[in-house]
C-alpha positions as CSV (number, residue, x, y, z in Angstrom):
1,M,24.4,-16.1,-30.7
2,N,25.8,-14.0,-27.9
3,A,24.1,-11.0,-29.3
4,I,20.7,-12.7,-29.3
5,M,21.2,-13.9,-25.7
6,G,22.1,-10.4,-24.7
7,I,19.0,-9.0,-26.3
8,L,16.8,-11.7,-24.6
9,K,18.4,-11.0,-21.3
10,G,17.8,-7.3,-21.8
11,K,14.1,-7.9,-22.5
12,I,13.8,-10.1,-19.4
13,N,15.5,-7.4,-17.4
14,N,13.2,-4.7,-18.8
15,E,10.1,-6.9,-18.1
16,Q,11.3,-7.5,-14.6
17,K,11.8,-3.7,-14.1
18,N,8.3,-3.1,-15.4
19,I,6.9,-5.6,-13.0
20,L,8.8,-4.0,-10.1
21,N,7.7,-0.6,-11.1
22,S,4.1,-1.6,-11.3
23,K,4.3,-3.2,-7.9
24,K,5.8,0.0,-6.5
25,I,3.0,2.0,-8.0
26,R,0.4,-0.4,-6.6
27,F,2.0,-0.1,-3.1
28,L,2.2,3.6,-3.3
29,N,-1.5,3.9,-4.4
30,E,-2.6,1.5,-1.6
31,I,-0.5,3.5,1.0
32,K,-2.1,6.8,-0.2
33,E,-5.6,5.2,0.1
34,I,-4.9,3.9,3.6
35,C,-3.7,7.3,4.6
36,A,-7.0,8.9,3.3
37,Q,-9.0,6.2,5.2
38,I,-7.1,7.0,8.4
39,K,-7.8,10.7,8.0
40,C,-11.5,9.9,7.6
41,N,-11.5,7.6,10.6
42,E,-9.9,10.4,12.7
43,M,-12.7,12.8,11.7
44,W,-15.3,10.2,12.5
45,F,-13.7,9.5,15.9
46,E,-13.6,13.2,16.8
47,M,-17.3,13.8,15.8
48,E,-18.8,10.6,17.2
49,E,-20.8,10.8,20.4
50,D,-22.1,7.2,20.8
51,D,-19.8,5.0,22.9
52,D,-20.3,1.9,20.8
53,L,-19.5,3.8,17.6
54,I,-16.4,5.4,19.2
55,E,-15.2,1.9,20.1
56,A,-15.9,0.8,16.5
57,S,-13.9,3.8,15.1
58,I,-11.0,2.8,17.4
59,Y,-11.0,-0.8,16.2
60,Q,-11.1,0.4,12.6
61,R,-8.2,2.8,13.2
62,E,-6.1,-0.1,14.6
63,A,-7.0,-2.2,11.6
64,L,-6.0,0.6,9.2
65,K,-2.7,1.2,11.0
66,A,-1.9,-2.6,10.8
67,R,-2.6,-2.5,7.1
68,Y,-0.4,0.6,6.7
69,R,2.5,-1.1,8.5
70,Y,2.1,-4.2,6.3
71,L,2.2,-2.1,3.1
72,L,5.3,-0.3,4.3
73,R,7.1,-3.5,5.0
74,Q,6.1,-4.9,1.6
75,A,7.2,-1.7,-0.2
76,K,10.6,-1.8,1.5
77,K,11.3,-5.3,0.2
């Protein structure tokens, strides 16, 4: 009986590890995507000439940075 319980506990632990690993991978992929979006936003900001669109790029940059900070906090948990 103890052997069976040990096996079941091992499977649960492996399943939990797989879930944690998949969450880590998801967060890393999202962080990479946000970084790419921030780089694109920086290029847009540098090339833009219209005042309204410059303002829009600034707001988008702040939103991307907020999302980046959120993802980092979640990944650290």
